[in-house]
Every structure is written in C-alpha cells, then in structure tokens.
N, C-alpha and C positions, 0 to 999 in steps of 0.2 A: 466483327466489331470495329479493331485497325482498317479494316478498308475502306467501311462510313466514314467513320471518323474521320479519313483523310481526306473524302471529298468535302464533308462537310464543313472540314477546319480551310480547304481552300474556298469555297462556297461563302460562307462567313466571317471570316479570320479567328485568330489564334486565340482570342479571348472572349468569342461572344457569349453572354449568359446561358443562351441552349446548351452549347457545348461539355456545360457543368455535368449532366449527370453520365455522360463518353467516357471523361476524362476519373471521374468516380470506376465507373466500369474498368477500367485498362488498371489506376489504381486499384482498386481488389482483387485481380487477376492476377496484378504484380505480385500484391501481397500472400497469398496463395502461394504461391510458386517461389517466395521467400526471396526476390527481387526487393527488397528492399529501399533500395537508390532508387529502381526506378518506380514504386509505388508512393515513395515520397514526390516524387516530381513531378505525377499525372495528381496524387492530392490537391499539391498544392495550383497545381494549372486551374483545377476544378473550385479551387478555392477561391482566386483571383476570378474567375467566369461568371462564380455565386455574388460576390462583390458589386458585380455589375447591373446587381436586379434591385431597380429600386422600389419593388414590393421587399426585398429581405429584411425581415426583422433581429434585432437580437436574440438568441436562444432559439430561433424557428429551425425546423428540420436540417435544411440545407447550409445556415452556415455554421451552427452553432457542430451539428453531426459532422460534419466535414473535416471543424478543425479537431472534434476527438478523433474521430480514425486519424486523421495525421501524430495528432501527440500518440496513438497509439504504436505507429509506424515507428516512430521513433526512441521512443522508448527498447523494440524489438531490435532498433537498430543494434542499439548500443548491448543488449542483452546477447544478443546472437551475433552480430555484427562486430561488436567493442566499435561502434561509432559515435560522437556525441552527438546532441541533437546543437546544430546551428545557432547562432548566438541571432541571425534571422527570426530562426522558429520562436528563439525566445520571446522576441522581440513584440512579434506577431500576436504568441497567445496574451501576449504581458497587455495589447492592447485589446484583447478582445472581452480579459476580467477586466479593463477599465468599462469598457463597454457594457458589459452585465450589472456592475455595483453603478453603476449612470442608471439604469436602467429602472432598474429594482430596490435599489437603497442597498447603504455597505453593508450592511446585517445580516437581509434578505436571505434565505436560504436556500435562491436558485445560486448564491454564490459558489457553493460549497464545492460541488463537485468541479468549477472548470476552476479555484483557486487549486484546489486537492492536484491539478492536474498538473497545471503551472509551477506548483509545489516538488512535482515528479521530475517536471525536464529538468527546473535546476537540480534537484539531486544529481540526476545522470549527469548533467554536465562537474560537477563534483562543487559543487557552489552552496556549502552546507548549509553554511551561515542565512543565502536568501532562503534556500528550501526548507529552514525552519521557522523562517518567520511567516513565510504563507500556511504553513500546517498549522503552526499556533493562533495563523488567524481563520483557518478553516476552524479548529479545534471550539474558539471564543464564539464562534457562530453556532455550532452546533450544541455546546455547551453552555449555551446563553444564562444559564443559571448555575452557572459557576456549582455543579455538584462534587468534581472532584475535587477540586480546594474546599468545597461545606465538609465535605466527608471526614477531611482531615486522616488523621490516623486508623480511618476505618474502612478509607479506600488501597484495602489489599488482597487477595486473597484467600478465600475460607480457609486457606493450610496451616493460615499467619493469626488466625483471629481464633477466639471462643464464642461458641457455637451463641449465643445470646451477642456479640459482636455481631457474629455474620448476618441475624434478624431485624439487629436493630441499622447495620448499614444497607440492607435492602427495602425496608422501609421509609428509609430514611430518601434511598434513591428512586422510589415509586413515587415520589411525591413530586420529583426533580422534572422526571425525564419516565418516557413510555421502553419496553425493552427494545425496541427497534434502533431507536435514537440510540442506547447505550452500545447499541454493536458498531453504529459510525463514529461513536465516542471511542472505542475498542480498536477501532480501523486506524484512526488516527491517532490516539497517543502509541500505539508499536510504532508506526511511520516516526514519530518523532523518536520514538528511543532509536530508531535505526541510525538515525542523522547524526543521536549524538554518539553512539556505539563510531561509528567513522568520524566521529572527532577525539573521541579515546576519553567522553567525558562519561566515564565507568557508572560513578554514583549516578547521574540524573539517567541512567538509559538505565537501567536496573528500578528504579521508580518508577518509569515510563511501562518499564514490561510488566514489573509489580500491577500496574493501575490497568494497564490491557488486562491480564486474566483478570482481574476482580469485574471492569466492567463486564467483560464476558459473561462471567459467572451472572452477575445480575441482568444481565439480558435473557440468561435461561440456556447458553452456549457454552459452557466450561471444557467441553470434547471437541469444540471446532476446530481447525485445520489453522482460525487467526490465533487458536488459544497456542499450538503444536511451532504458529512461527515465533509467539512470545516467548515461550520456552527454552525453544533452540537459543535464541536471544540471551537469556540468564544464563545458558548453558557457556556457551560462549565468554559472555562475559566471567563469568567464574573463572574457567580454563585459561587465560588473558590473563590472569589474577595469580595463577598457581593453585589455585581452588582445586583440585583435582575428582576429589571424593564427591563435593560437591558440584560439579560442573556433569558427572557423569547422571548424576539422578534425575536433576531435569532432564538430559536430553530423554533417560530411559523413560520419564512419562510423558514425554513426547512420543516414544517411541509405543509405549501402550496408545496412546490413543488414535497412531495411526493404523498403527494392526488390528485394532477392536474393530475401529468406525470406518477406516478408509481404506481398505487393505486393498482392494480394483488402484487403487492411486501408486501401483508397485517402485515407480523412481523413488518416488515418497517415503515410501518406506524402507527400502534401500539404501537411500539416502542416511537416514536417520540412523539408520543398524550401522552404514557407515561412521557417524561421528561416534557410537560409543565406543566403536570398535578405535578408534584411534585415543581416544581418553583411557583406555584402559590399556592398550599398549601403552602409554607412557608412564602408569602408574606402576605399570608393572617391569620397565625401563629403570623407577623410582626405586622397586624393591616394592611395592605395595602388593597386596593381593585382600582386597576387599571384596567383604562378603557381601547380596546384597538383601536386604531384611524391607518387610511392608509393613508401613507405621502406620495403627487407627484411619488416620484421612487418607490410607491409597496411594501415600507420595514414599516412592521407594527410597531408600537410605541407603549408603555405601559406607561399612567402618569392618 
C-alpha cells in the first residue's frame, strides 16, 4: 500500500481527493499496530483529501466516517498513550457539529452522536464545563419530552422505590420514550455523572448515576455493563465520602452482575473484585469486620 501510495501521491499531489481511501487504509493499519500518532496523521490527511470532493455532503460516509475514526483515535491516544487531543482536532470537530446542525436543524436526532463525540473530546481534554454543556445538549435532544424531569422523585432505581412506585415509573416512562431511547438516555446520564464526579460535585454525580440505573431498568437492561459502570461510580462517590460500608455494597452488586453475565470479560471481573478488596482492606484498617447480607431486593448490604 505504501509503495502504491507513494507513486500516486507523486502523480496526483499530496491532498488529491483520490488519495483519501489510501490515507484511510494507512491510518487503520497504524491504528491496529497501536501507532496512534501515525494513525491520526494519516486520518487527518484523509480528511483534508475528502474535503476537496465537491460532491461530499455533511453526514455522508466519507466525511462523517473519517471524522468518527479521528475521534476514536484521539480517545485511544489519551487512554493508551496519555496524549490529549489537540486544539486543532477540537476546532475541526466543533465545525463539523455546526455543519450537521445547519444541515438537519439544531434539535434533529442526527446531532446526537456528533455532539457526544465532541463532548468526549472535551472531557479527555479535561475541559469539564464544556463537556457538560455538550452532554446536556445531547441529553435534551434524546429526552425531547423531558422524561427525566417529569418523573421527578420516581426516577430512581427499583431498590429505592416501592413496588407500586416502580410500576407507575415504568408506565409514565413508556408513554414518553421507547426502551431503546431509554438506553441512550442512560448512557448520556452516566457520562454526565462522570463529568460531575471529575468536578467533585458528588451530589449531582450521585443523582445522575441513580438516574442512569433507573433508565436502564426502564429499558429492560438492569444487568448491563452500563449498570455496572453506574454502580461503580456510586461506589467511588461513597468511598470518597468515607461511607465505606455503603461503597462496598455497590461494588459488590457490580461484581455480581459481571460474574453472572459477563464472566468472559475477565479483566472486567478482576477489576471489579479488586475494587471490593480495596474497600474491604480500608474497613479492616479502620477496625471494622462487616458481614455481607442479602436484601429482598437482591441488593447486598454490609454491617
């Protein structure tokens, strides 16, 4: 590919539209090889080539597909290489989001994933205020009927509600949002909770994690990995506030779900077990030897 590309680049010029697919191939190859800097360089060149195509439309496979891969590589750069996305990438993606909004309208569902991608780029750049703004915008589009406000005190996990309240919660939700949209709602609420957690806004983070669990229950996915992440988040918040007994209960519940439904994800299971061991060790240092008990709602408690 490199040999053919070199010949074509000399023949056509560095930013010719016909080179877009070759830059993409080189970028994907570098990504597989975990050379993220090289992958980003190739994909950025593919984007520049793609922009030269007069027939390319906002949201079409070439334009949005390359931007999506650039976003994914940027996130991997941060997670695995500890490299922050550049301000140039932020500006490019902001422009793309503006183009999508102009093409479809500000509140059209087509905006959701581009806005979420932009929010994640802001998050890994540690610009939490801007990340929250974009996550909130995506939430407003998905939850166009304000379900998470209209449910009020009923928008909680089943473990914190009476049986009749759970039925009423599910009935009200079904009138406003299909189950699949509830999954999207839960994902965005979880991301917002993570932003709050980074900002040490523990009360807001706790409410958002609780609403995440409620949304996933309404969607029929109370045993999903998304639920595990929310339970882990709640456990971390409680641990930071010195509520170690409550913290280990949430870590335990997440561990149960992973062992039962995701035992093939061994790293996930081991990480979940490690979280419990850290809290248990802290409790023993403080002189506590708590015993695990099971509640009727299948939620473990320690005392």
